[in-house]
Kinemage of the C-alpha trace (Angstrom):
@kinemage 1
@onewidth
@group {chain A} dominant
@subgroup {mainchain}
@vectorlist {calphas} color= white
{ca met a 1} P 112.784 102.233 78.745
{ca lys a 2} L 113.074 105.782 80.084
{ca val a 3} L 115.251 106.129 83.141
{ca glu a 4} L 115.494 109.317 85.184
{ca leu a 5} L 118.553 110.116 87.315
{ca asn a 6} L 119.277 112.746 89.916
{ca tyr a 7} L 121.619 115.455 88.598
{ca gly a 8} L 122.541 118.493 90.642
{ca gln a 9} L 119.238 119.882 92.016
{ca gly a 10} L 117.275 118.289 89.238
{ca gln a 11} L 117.116 115.267 86.981
{ca val a 12} L 118.141 114.045 83.588
{ca ser a 13} L 116.596 111.178 81.577
{ca val a 14} L 117.691 108.649 79.028
{ca glu a 15} L 115.925 106.145 76.676
{ca ile a 16} L 117.588 102.700 76.834
{ca pro a 17} L 116.490 100.078 74.302
{ca glu a 18} L 114.741 97.213 76.071
{ca lys a 19} L 117.053 94.601 74.472
{ca asn a 20} L 120.076 96.436 75.935
{ca leu a 21} L 118.867 97.055 79.436
{ca gly a 22} L 120.489 94.955 82.067
{ca ala a 23} L 119.990 95.870 85.695
{ca val a 24} L 118.588 99.094 87.188
{ca met a 25} L 120.206 98.877 90.556
{ca his a 26} L 117.678 100.547 92.801
{ca pro a 27} L 118.178 99.783 96.467
{ca ala a 28} L 115.772 97.314 98.196
{ca thr a 29} L 112.483 98.919 99.147
{ca val a 30} L 111.809 99.690 102.757
{ca glu a 31} L 108.428 99.484 104.446
{ca ser a 32} L 108.147 101.101 107.885
{ca glu a 33} L 105.067 102.119 109.856
{ca ser a 34} L 107.290 104.605 111.810
{ca ser a 35} L 108.085 108.151 110.742
{ca glu a 36} L 111.669 109.319 110.250
{ca gln a 37} L 111.464 111.218 113.519
{ca glu a 38} L 110.169 108.193 115.392
{ca ile a 39} L 112.982 106.023 113.918
{ca ile a 40} L 115.543 108.499 115.126
{ca arg a 41} L 113.891 109.056 118.552
{ca gln a 42} L 113.651 105.355 119.306
{ca ser a 43} L 117.270 104.755 118.391
{ca ile a 44} L 118.382 107.463 120.884
{ca arg a 45} L 116.217 106.030 123.628
{ca arg a 46} L 117.333 102.497 122.945
{ca pro a 47} L 121.097 102.771 122.357
{ca ile a 48} L 123.327 99.942 121.224
{ca gly a 49} L 126.295 99.161 123.474
{ca thr a 50} L 125.907 102.106 125.872
{ca pro a 51} L 123.572 103.246 128.656
{ca gln a 52} L 120.932 105.828 127.783
{ca leu a 53} L 122.132 109.414 127.372
{ca ser a 54} L 120.624 110.297 130.754
{ca gln a 55} L 123.185 107.992 132.373
{ca ile a 56} L 126.109 109.406 130.344
{ca val a 57} L 125.463 113.222 130.265
{ca ser a 58} L 124.721 115.528 133.168
{ca gly a 59} L 123.516 119.119 133.279
{ca gly a 60} L 126.331 121.608 133.517
{ca glu a 61} L 128.720 119.648 131.287
{ca ser a 62} L 129.943 121.047 128.035
{ca ile a 63} L 128.586 119.083 125.097
{ca val a 64} L 130.022 119.062 121.568
{ca ile a 65} L 127.986 117.521 118.764
{ca val a 66} L 130.098 116.798 115.634
{ca thr a 67} L 128.079 116.484 112.449
{ca ser a 68} L 128.706 116.506 108.702
{ca asp a 69} L 129.379 119.452 106.368
{ca ile a 70} L 127.562 120.505 103.191
{ca thr a 71} L 129.236 117.849 101.066
{ca arg a 72} L 127.440 115.001 102.845
{ca pro a 73} L 123.721 114.024 102.714
{ca met a 74} L 123.520 113.685 106.476
{ca pro a 75} L 120.099 115.151 107.499
{ca ser a 76} L 121.317 116.994 110.640
{ca tyr a 77} L 118.133 119.040 110.611
{ca lys a 78} L 116.168 115.772 111.248
{ca val a 79} L 118.447 114.245 113.805
{ca leu a 80} L 119.336 117.226 115.921
{ca pro a 81} L 115.808 118.049 117.140
{ca glu a 82} L 115.410 114.608 118.669
{ca leu a 83} L 118.908 114.665 120.217
{ca leu a 84} L 118.569 118.159 121.560
{ca ala a 85} L 115.125 117.298 123.069
{ca glu a 86} L 116.774 114.453 124.917
{ca leu a 87} L 119.611 116.689 126.161
{ca thr a 88} L 117.117 119.316 127.320
{ca glu a 89} L 115.150 116.747 129.254
{ca ile a 90} L 118.368 115.690 130.947
{ca gly a 91} L 118.942 119.296 132.028
{ca val a 92} L 121.655 120.384 129.589
{ca ala a 93} L 121.419 124.121 128.764
{ca asp a 94} L 121.570 125.375 125.160
{ca glu a 95} L 124.589 127.557 126.004
{ca asp a 96} L 126.560 124.438 127.037
{ca ile a 97} L 126.148 122.858 123.569
{ca thr a 98} L 128.244 123.522 120.459
{ca ile a 99} L 127.583 121.993 117.098
{ca val a 100} L 130.811 121.486 115.137
{ca phe a 101} L 130.727 120.729 111.412
{ca gly a 102} L 133.533 118.303 110.580
{ca leu a 103} L 135.135 119.754 107.489
{ca gly a 104} L 138.056 117.352 107.248
{ca asn a 105} L 140.028 118.908 104.379
{ca his a 106} L 136.995 120.565 102.792
{ca arg a 107} L 136.392 124.399 102.406
{ca lys a 108} L 134.827 126.570 105.014
{ca gln a 109} L 131.059 126.937 104.924
{ca thr a 110} L 128.926 130.079 104.749
{ca ala a 111} L 126.531 130.957 107.534
{ca glu a 112} L 123.660 130.206 105.093
{ca glu a 113} L 124.983 126.688 104.464
{ca met a 114} L 125.294 126.020 108.167
{ca arg a 115} L 121.724 127.267 108.692
{ca lys a 116} L 120.502 125.034 105.934
{ca leu a 117} L 122.168 121.997 107.445
{ca val a 118} L 120.645 122.332 110.947
{ca gly a 119} L 117.529 124.378 110.270
{ca asp a 120} L 116.589 127.910 111.295
{ca glu a 121} L 115.417 127.141 114.798
{ca ile a 122} L 118.531 125.274 115.828
{ca tyr a 123} L 120.906 127.659 114.069
{ca asp a 124} L 119.370 130.549 115.997
{ca arg a 125} L 119.410 128.638 119.276
{ca ile a 126} L 122.732 126.695 119.402
{ca arg a 127} L 126.302 127.824 118.631
{ca cys a 128} L 127.381 126.377 115.269
{ca val a 129} L 131.029 126.425 114.041
{ca asp a 130} L 133.200 124.797 111.407
{ca ser a 131} L 136.168 122.710 112.549
{ca asp a 132} L 139.403 124.602 112.304
{ca gln a 133} L 142.794 123.006 111.481
{ca gln a 134} L 144.518 125.972 113.011
{ca asp a 135} L 143.048 125.360 116.454
{ca ile a 136} L 143.925 121.838 117.454
{ca val a 137} L 145.100 119.709 120.383
{ca asn a 138} L 147.525 116.793 119.865
{ca leu a 139} L 146.419 113.729 121.845
{ca gly a 140} L 149.192 111.440 120.694
{ca thr a 141} L 149.589 109.029 117.707
{ca thr a 142} L 148.133 105.763 116.625
{ca ser a 143} L 150.229 102.628 116.301
{ca arg a 144} L 150.429 103.270 112.523
{ca gly a 145} L 151.900 106.709 113.152
{ca thr a 146} L 148.865 108.876 112.548
{ca pro a 147} L 148.896 111.982 114.724
{ca val a 148} L 145.696 112.460 116.671
{ca asp a 149} L 145.283 116.205 116.047
{ca ile a 150} L 141.822 117.163 117.061
{ca his a 151} L 139.900 120.500 116.814
{ca arg a 152} L 140.235 122.000 120.271
{ca pro a 153} L 136.586 122.408 121.223
{ca val a 154} L 136.016 118.734 120.324
{ca ala a 155} L 139.043 117.525 122.321
{ca glu a 156} L 138.186 119.653 125.325
{ca ala a 157} L 134.454 118.947 125.580
{ca asp a 158} L 133.172 117.181 128.622
{ca arg a 159} L 130.944 114.970 126.465
{ca leu a 160} L 131.240 114.255 122.719
{ca ile a 161} L 128.482 113.087 120.480
{ca cys a 162} L 129.027 112.334 116.826
{ca leu a 163} L 126.403 112.235 114.038
{ca gly a 164} L 126.773 110.800 110.528
{ca asn a 165} L 125.156 108.837 107.734
{ca ile a 166} L 126.333 105.370 106.841
{ca asp a 167} L 127.221 104.883 103.226
{ca tyr a 168} L 129.834 102.904 101.275
{ca his a 169} L 133.306 104.391 101.156
{ca tyr a 170} L 135.867 103.368 98.614
{ca phe a 171} L 138.723 102.778 101.011
{ca ala a 172} L 137.383 103.141 104.522
{ca gly a 173} L 134.733 100.476 103.720
{ca tyr a 174} L 131.864 102.580 105.061
{ca ser a 175} L 131.317 106.126 106.144
{ca gly a 176} L 129.972 106.911 109.587
{ca gly a 177} L 131.211 105.999 113.041
{ca tyr a 178} L 134.633 107.354 113.867
{ca lys a 179} L 134.968 109.130 110.460
{ca ala a 180} L 133.275 112.060 112.220
{ca ile a 181} L 136.566 112.385 114.141
{ca met a 182} L 139.081 111.155 111.555
{ca pro a 183} L 138.988 112.848 109.075
{ca gly a 184} L 136.068 115.059 110.256
{ca val a 185} L 137.833 117.175 112.884
{ca ser a 186} L 141.454 116.315 112.168
{ca thr a 187} L 144.256 118.081 110.363
{ca glu a 188} L 145.522 117.681 106.817
{ca ser a 189} L 148.732 116.025 107.898
{ca ala a 190} L 146.805 113.510 110.125
{ca ile a 191} L 144.340 112.775 107.401
{ca gln a 192} L 147.136 112.259 104.953
{ca met a 193} L 148.848 109.716 107.252
{ca asn a 194} L 145.588 107.796 107.688
{ca his a 195} L 144.570 107.863 104.003
{ca arg a 196} L 147.914 106.705 102.729
{ca his a 197} L 146.845 103.131 103.654
{ca met a 198} L 144.194 103.304 100.884
{ca val a 199} L 146.654 101.656 98.476
{ca gln a 200} L 146.495 98.392 100.504
{ca glu a 201} L 144.287 95.668 99.126
{ca leu a 202} L 142.062 95.386 102.143
{ca ala a 203} L 141.246 99.119 102.095
{ca ser a 204} L 138.190 98.666 99.838
{ca thr a 205} L 134.500 99.342 99.492
{ca gly a 206} L 132.318 97.410 101.933
{ca asn a 207} L 135.247 95.913 103.768
{ca ile a 208} L 135.465 96.873 107.415
{ca glu a 209} L 137.242 93.938 109.068
{ca ser a 210} L 140.999 94.175 108.782
{ca asn a 211} L 140.685 97.326 106.777
{ca pro a 212} L 143.857 99.307 107.651
{ca val a 213} L 142.265 102.736 107.053
{ca arg a 214} L 139.241 101.981 109.236
{ca glu a 215} L 141.352 100.304 111.941
{ca asp a 216} L 143.553 103.437 112.133
{ca met a 217} L 140.466 105.642 112.341
{ca glu a 218} L 139.046 103.579 115.150
{ca glu a 219} L 142.308 103.512 117.109
{ca val a 220} L 141.538 107.126 117.786
{ca ala a 221} L 139.089 105.700 120.324
{ca ser a 222} L 141.864 105.033 122.754
{ca leu a 223} L 142.943 108.637 122.683
{ca ile a 224} L 139.621 110.519 122.567
{ca thr a 225} L 136.362 109.432 124.027
{ca val a 226} L 133.296 109.583 121.871
{ca asp a 227} L 130.435 109.090 124.316
{ca phe a 228} L 127.608 108.492 121.870
{ca ile a 229} L 126.832 108.362 118.148
{ca val a 230} L 123.728 108.699 116.065
{ca asn a 231} L 124.210 107.264 112.601
{ca val a 232} L 121.413 107.062 110.011
{ca val a 233} L 120.941 105.032 106.865
{ca leu a 234} L 119.139 106.789 104.020
{ca asp a 235} L 117.120 105.408 101.115
{ca glu a 236} L 117.690 106.602 97.560
{ca tyr a 237} L 115.323 109.544 98.183
{ca lys a 238} L 117.392 110.586 101.203
{ca his a 239} L 114.702 109.500 103.715
{ca val a 240} L 115.865 107.970 107.015
{ca val a 241} L 115.118 104.243 106.969
{ca gly a 242} L 117.280 103.283 109.880
{ca ser a 243} L 118.974 104.959 112.854
{ca phe a 244} L 121.645 103.533 115.125
{ca ala a 245} L 122.686 105.236 118.387
{ca gly a 246} L 125.088 104.389 121.170
{ca asp a 247} L 128.591 102.960 121.048
{ca pro a 248} L 130.648 104.352 118.148
{ca ile a 249} L 131.674 100.916 116.942
{ca asp a 250} L 128.761 98.583 117.958
{ca ala a 251} L 126.030 100.913 116.750
{ca his a 252} L 127.944 101.658 113.547
{ca arg a 253} L 128.385 98.016 112.737
{ca glu a 254} L 124.614 97.395 113.071
{ca gly a 255} L 124.042 100.236 110.609
{ca cys a 256} L 126.440 98.802 108.169
{ca lys a 257} L 124.506 95.547 108.188
{ca leu a 258} L 121.325 97.420 107.298
{ca leu a 259} L 123.087 99.313 104.554
{ca asp a 260} L 124.275 96.032 103.050
{ca ser a 261} L 120.744 94.629 103.068
{ca phe a 262} L 119.601 97.641 100.922
{ca tyr a 263} L 122.501 98.534 98.675
{ca lys a 264} L 124.494 95.413 97.858
{ca tyr a 265} L 123.250 94.418 94.415
{ca lys a 266} L 124.008 91.010 92.960
{ca leu a 267} L 124.520 90.998 89.186
{ca pro a 268} L 124.523 87.937 86.917
{ca arg a 269} L 127.229 89.538 84.740
{ca gln a 270} L 129.166 92.759 84.256
{ca gly a 271} L 127.924 95.326 81.735
{ca asp a 272} L 129.417 96.629 78.542
{ca val a 273} L 128.094 100.027 79.603
{ca val a 274} L 127.336 101.315 83.102
{ca ile a 275} L 125.417 104.516 83.608
{ca val a 276} L 126.007 105.862 87.136
{ca ser a 277} L 124.567 108.922 88.901
{ca ala a 278} L 126.330 110.205 91.943
{ca gly a 279} L 122.826 110.802 93.349
{ca gly a 280} L 122.433 114.491 92.778
{ca phe a 281} L 123.285 117.281 95.178
{ca pro a 282} L 125.328 117.251 97.379
{ca lys a 283} L 126.989 114.082 96.200
{ca asp a 284} L 127.705 115.617 92.756
{ca ile a 285} L 128.624 119.102 94.034
{ca asn a 286} L 132.102 118.490 92.524
{ca leu a 287} L 134.135 115.754 90.950
{ca tyr a 288} L 136.020 115.156 94.244
{ca gln a 289} L 132.719 113.975 95.764
{ca ala a 290} L 131.287 112.272 92.679
{ca gln a 291} L 134.361 110.096 92.367
{ca lys a 292} L 132.854 107.710 94.943
{ca ala a 293} L 130.033 106.815 92.502
{ca leu a 294} L 132.554 106.276 89.727
{ca asp a 295} L 134.601 103.980 91.891
{ca asn a 296} L 131.604 101.745 92.764
{ca ala a 297} L 130.682 101.598 89.045
{ca lys a 298} L 134.000 99.893 88.278
{ca tyr a 299} L 132.639 96.737 89.903
{ca ala a 300} L 129.749 96.570 87.458
{ca val a 301} L 131.569 97.139 84.194
{ca arg a 302} L 133.645 94.650 82.175
{ca asp a 303} L 137.268 95.296 81.225
{ca gly a 304} L 137.254 97.572 78.204
{ca gly a 305} L 133.717 98.737 78.816
{ca asp a 306} L 132.288 102.281 79.208
{ca ile a 307} L 131.174 104.065 82.323
{ca ile a 308} L 128.938 107.092 81.961
{ca leu a 309} L 129.187 109.292 85.051
{ca val a 310} L 126.276 111.665 85.539
{ca ala a 311} L 127.393 114.414 87.893
{ca ala a 312} L 126.702 118.166 87.643
{ca cys a 313} L 129.963 119.196 89.343
{ca gly a 314} L 128.685 122.771 89.705
{ca glu a 315} L 131.754 123.625 91.880
{ca gly a 316} L 134.145 121.996 89.367
{ca leu a 317} L 136.781 119.677 90.719
{ca gly a 318} L 136.393 120.697 94.297
{ca glu a 319} L 139.875 120.470 95.885
{ca ser a 320} L 143.084 122.204 94.912
{ca thr a 321} L 145.526 119.250 95.159
{ca phe a 322} L 143.107 116.973 93.427
{ca glu a 323} L 142.653 119.575 90.729
{ca arg a 324} L 146.388 119.884 90.291
{ca trp a 325} L 146.876 116.127 89.927
{ca met a 326} L 144.014 115.769 87.493
{ca leu a 327} L 145.175 118.628 85.278
{ca asp a 328} L 149.003 118.263 85.505
{ca ser a 329} L 149.321 114.498 85.112
{ca ser a 330} L 150.295 113.392 81.632
{ca ser a 331} L 148.180 110.187 81.826
{ca pro a 332} L 146.053 108.099 84.208
{ca asp a 333} L 149.138 105.855 84.608
{ca glu a 334} L 151.099 108.840 85.968
{ca met a 335} L 148.369 109.472 88.574
{ca ile a 336} L 148.694 105.923 89.837
{ca ser a 337} L 152.483 105.772 89.818
{ca glu a 338} L 152.869 109.052 91.623
{ca ile a 339} L 150.586 108.065 94.542
{ca gln a 340} L 152.551 104.837 94.865
{ca arg a 341} L 155.766 106.779 94.944
{ca lys a 342} L 154.487 109.416 97.397
{ca phe a 343} L 151.087 109.588 98.962
{ca val a 344} L 149.486 113.029 98.829
{ca leu a 345} L 146.054 113.852 100.150
{ca gly a 346} L 143.905 114.991 97.278
{ca gly a 347} L 146.093 113.198 94.788
{ca his a 348} L 144.699 109.933 96.216
{ca lys a 349} L 141.367 110.565 94.481
{ca ala a 350} L 143.027 111.314 91.171
{ca ala a 351} L 144.905 107.956 91.512
{ca ala a 352} L 141.586 106.185 92.277
{ca ile a 353} L 140.120 107.662 89.091
{ca gly a 354} L 143.166 106.594 87.190
{ca leu a 355} L 142.643 103.038 88.342
{ca val a 356} L 139.012 103.106 87.009
{ca met a 357} L 140.305 104.450 83.704
{ca lys a 358} L 142.728 101.513 83.428
{ca arg a 359} L 139.572 99.285 83.376
{ca ala a 360} L 137.030 101.291 81.320
{ca thr a 361} L 136.491 104.442 79.304
{ca val a 362} L 135.006 107.133 81.525
{ca asn a 363} L 132.372 109.389 79.900
{ca leu a 364} L 131.108 112.409 81.797
{ca val a 365} L 127.816 114.345 81.657
{ca ser a 366} L 128.312 117.509 83.736
{ca glu a 367} L 128.211 121.263 83.786
{ca met a 368} L 131.908 121.552 83.067
{ca glu a 369} L 133.227 122.729 79.731
{ca pro a 370} L 134.011 119.920 77.191
{ca asp a 371} L 137.609 121.082 76.680
{ca phe a 372} L 138.159 121.013 80.442
{ca val a 373} L 136.693 117.523 80.737
{ca glu a 374} L 139.015 116.217 78.045
{ca arg a 375} L 141.931 117.439 80.076
{ca leu a 376} L 140.741 115.049 82.845
{ca phe a 377} L 141.130 112.061 80.388
{ca met a 378} L 137.361 111.780 80.273
{ca lys a 379} L 135.041 111.967 77.287
{ca pro a 380} L 132.521 114.847 77.560
{ca his a 381} L 128.913 114.650 76.337
{ca pro a 382} L 126.273 117.383 76.182
{ca thr a 383} L 123.497 115.050 77.311
{ca leu a 384} L 123.110 111.614 78.868
{ca gln a 385} L 121.345 110.365 75.765
{ca ala a 386} L 124.256 111.461 73.545
{ca ala a 387} L 126.650 109.627 75.871
{ca leu a 388} L 124.602 106.388 75.752
{ca asp a 389} L 124.161 106.516 71.973
{ca ser a 390} L 127.915 106.862 71.528
{ca ala a 391} L 128.651 103.983 73.871
{ca leu a 392} L 126.099 101.702 72.139
{ca lys a 393} L 127.579 102.548 68.743
{ca lys a 394} L 130.956 101.543 70.101
{ca his a 395} L 129.891 98.257 71.802
{ca gly a 396} L 127.344 97.028 69.272
{ca thr a 397} L 123.656 96.151 69.261
{ca asp a 398} L 123.942 93.416 71.894
{ca ala a 399} L 125.653 95.578 74.481
{ca val a 400} L 124.395 95.139 78.061
{ca val a 401} L 123.639 98.502 79.851
{ca his a 402} L 123.453 98.546 83.646
{ca val a 403} L 122.182 101.605 85.524
{ca met a 404} L 123.169 102.793 89.020
{ca pro a 405} L 120.795 105.613 90.072
{ca val a 406} L 122.561 106.127 93.435
{ca gly a 407} L 126.057 105.086 92.569
{ca gly a 408} L 127.842 106.204 95.687
{ca ser a 409} L 125.509 104.015 97.744
{ca thr a 410} L 125.400 100.961 95.542
{ca leu a 411} L 127.891 98.107 95.686
{ca pro a 412} L 127.565 95.600 92.760
{ca thr a 413} L 128.601 92.065 93.673
{ca phe a 414} L 128.775 88.747 91.970
{ca glu a 415} L 128.485 86.489 95.012
């Protein structure tokens, strides 16, 4: 069977013998008579847990809209026209609106990248800025000791609206909701304090109740008011199949339920080999982002099996601390032991990769040089077919091969 997977801005394919093919974990199909724009528009007009925007926002107030940066598949250019139309109808002037891209600890964006994210018309019409860790307001601390250091324009806005897409997250449970604030518009030190809870057992993919990382993020709610959210769920082709607006927790939770109905995939058994694509650009822009797909793949592979990660990583590793941990550690075991000894933001992803390597051999199909990939304790391959052929030779003629076309959004289960 020929399987095609997204890779960077294109695709790669692989031929898998029928006798070896296990599950191809495509999300459940979605049938809707409504267009993407209609789905978004109706969610804004029928919010969950809040009054309509017209009862929250008034003309003359300063409005900040926080949305995702270039490393996320959030289709801001689809959501913003509907949201801005609603604000205009309420009487909010364009000059009173600022769009802030929540960078978290990511790099600054170019003007061209910002324009691509929101679309030409909106970029030329509304002020668009990146969040800035040098321009912050401290609003206190959470009960777990995380400083609530927020980008000043966000903290000082009269009304705050957050956008995002809901996906699985390997230690916050899910993306979306208050993640727009923490880590979106927070500082490195604050993010580090929040993310250090990732080593706890309940900080795991798809777990939102009693998740210490998520609870800490949402405690921010008592210190900064998010008036409204619009969170979308995307299918594997990045089309909007669900939109949830209103209260930042209630609306978010409804979106998580929809995500589970699409992307939780029940397997009869774990595979000897798991082929996983990060989903193409921007999810495989670098290894720092593609790691999420690798982490989900660990649930589908047996102990001692092979994972083949398909991720272009055109920007390499993607984050300086992560790069240092990946290249300077003497072994995957050292990555894990070091994060347990002292939590360091960036190093946390290296430790997560180390934990996967304890379970399975990690093979990588990417644009990075083979010698460089070997330094990451991964096995490089020039093509996906070469990677699979090598894994089948290792595991034998009866090996079971599972495929995860959108690994960052797929959660294998055995319930």
